[in-house]
C-alpha positions in Angstrom: -16.8 12.8 -12.0 -13.3 12.9 -14.0 -12.5 16.3 -15.9 -10.3 16.0 -19.0 -9.1 19.2 -20.3 -6.2 20.1 -22.6 -6.8 17.1 -24.8 -4.6 16.8 -27.9 -4.1 14.1 -30.4 -0.6 14.1 -32.1 -2.2 11.7 -34.8 0.3 8.9 -34.0 -1.0 5.2 -33.2 -3.6 3.4 -35.2 -6.7 5.3 -34.1 -7.8 2.8 -31.6 -9.0 3.8 -28.3 -8.3 2.4 -24.9 -10.9 0.3 -23.4 -11.1 -1.8 -20.4 -8.8 -4.8 -20.3 -6.3 -3.2 -22.7 -2.7 -3.1 -21.4 -1.4 0.2 -21.6 1.8 2.4 -21.2 1.3 5.9 -19.7 3.8 8.5 -18.9 2.4 11.1 -16.3 3.0 13.9 -13.7 1.0 14.2 -10.4 0.3 17.3 -9.3 -1.6 19.1 -6.5 -4.0 21.8 -7.6 -1.3 24.4 -6.6 1.1 23.0 -9.2 3.5 21.1 -6.9 4.6 18.0 -8.3 4.4 15.0 -6.3 5.0 11.9 -8.6 6.1 11.3 -12.1 7.2 8.7 -14.6 9.3 10.9 -16.3 12.9 11.4 -14.9 13.6 15.1 -16.3 10.3 16.2 -14.7 11.4 14.6 -11.2 14.6 16.5 -11.4 13.0 19.6 -12.2 10.4 19.4 -9.3 13.1 18.4 -7.0 11.4 15.0 -6.2 14.3 12.7 -8.1 15.1 9.5 -6.4 18.1 7.6 -8.1 16.7 4.1 -6.7 13.7 4.6 -9.0 13.3 3.8 -12.5 11.4 6.4 -14.6 9.4 4.5 -17.1 6.0 4.7 -18.3 3.4 3.3 -16.1 2.2 -0.2 -17.3 -1.3 -1.2 -16.3 -4.4 -3.0 -17.5 -7.0 -0.3 -18.0 -10.1 -0.6 -16.1 -8.6 -3.2 -13.4 -8.3 -1.1 -10.4 -4.5 -1.2 -10.5 -4.4 2.8 -10.1 -6.9 5.3 -8.5 -10.3 5.4 -9.9 -10.3 8.5 -11.6 -7.1 7.9 -13.3 -8.2 4.6 -14.5 -11.5 6.1 -15.8 -9.5 8.9 -17.3 -7.5 6.7 -19.6 -10.6 4.9 -21.4 -11.0 6.1 -24.7 -7.6 7.8 -24.8 -5.7 7.0 -28.1 -1.9 6.4 -28.7 0.1 9.6 -28.5 -3.0 11.7 -26.8 -2.2 13.9 -23.9 -4.9 15.1 -21.5 -5.0 16.6 -18.2 -7.1 14.6 -15.6 -8.4 16.5 -12.3 -9.2 14.1 -9.9 -11.4 14.4 -6.8 -10.8 13.0 -3.4 -13.5 10.6 -3.7 -11.8 9.2 -7.1 -8.5 9.4 -5.7 -7.7 8.5 -1.9 -10.8 9.3 -0.4 -11.4 12.3 2.0 -9.1 12.7 5.1 -10.9 11.1 8.0 -9.9 12.6 11.3 -11.9 10.1 13.4 -9.5 7.5 12.1 -6.5 9.0 14.0 -5.9 7.0 17.3 -3.9 7.6 20.4 -2.8 4.3 21.6 -1.2 3.8 25.0 2.3 2.7 24.7 1.7 -0.2 27.3 -0.9 -1.8 24.8 1.8 -1.9 22.0 3.9 -4.9 21.7 7.3 -3.0 20.5 10.6 -3.3 21.5 11.6 0.2 20.8 9.4 3.4 21.3 8.1 4.4 18.0 9.1 7.9 16.2 7.1 10.7 14.4 7.1 9.7 10.8 7.5 6.2 11.1 5.3 4.2 9.0 3.8 0.6 10.5 1.9 -1.9 8.7 -1.2 -3.9 10.2 -1.7 -7.7 9.5 -4.7 -6.8 7.5 -2.4 -4.8 5.0 -3.2 -1.0 6.2 -0.6 1.4 6.9 -0.1 3.5 9.9 1.9 6.7 10.1 3.1 8.0 13.4 2.1 11.4 14.0 2.8 12.1 17.5 4.5 10.2 20.7 4.7 11.4 24.2 5.3 9.5 27.5 2.3 7.5 27.6 0.8 7.5 24.1 1.6 6.9 20.4 -0.8 8.8 17.7 -1.6 6.7 14.5 -3.1 8.0 11.3 -4.0 5.6 8.9 -5.4 8.0 6.3 -3.4 7.8 3.0 -1.2 10.8 2.8 -2.8 11.9 -0.3 -6.3 11.7 1.2 -8.5 14.8 0.9 -6.5 16.0 -2.2 -7.8 17.0 -5.7 -5.1 15.4 -7.8 -4.1 16.7 -11.4 -2.6 14.4 -13.7 -0.9 15.3 -17.1 -1.0 11.9 -18.8 0.3 10.8 -22.1 -0.8 7.5 -23.4 2.5 5.8 -25.0 1.1 2.7 -26.2 -1.9 0.4 -26.1 -1.2 -3.5 -26.4 
């Protein structure tokens, strides 16, 4: 279930609502439930939150609504919005990055890994199947990998503004 609150329509646009298949541009601020910002398309917000990255371009997110390019709850929350409308989407884990699954965390013997250098905590490796595995522990005999998404288990809050519909 996606909850929308704080909906406003400033009257701009042609009154057309987003439907699946529309190309849209969206500004957003992604936060945890405690209000900590983890991502945004707005440069000033990133600077204010202390997450600014000079290598990144801060522009509205361009996507095809309903196409699965973004997490399910975000996608669903855009449907029905009008140009200029702002709203808050509260997205539970099952509509975001899923629940954190402790059983996916694996300790692998170093001898089974074909690596020239010993991994370090925090490094991220990609599998041949497209998954990513973060190193969360290393000792003399094992490396522990965690394939859970870093936002798994989190309820996410997005303040979104529909900039345009094409």
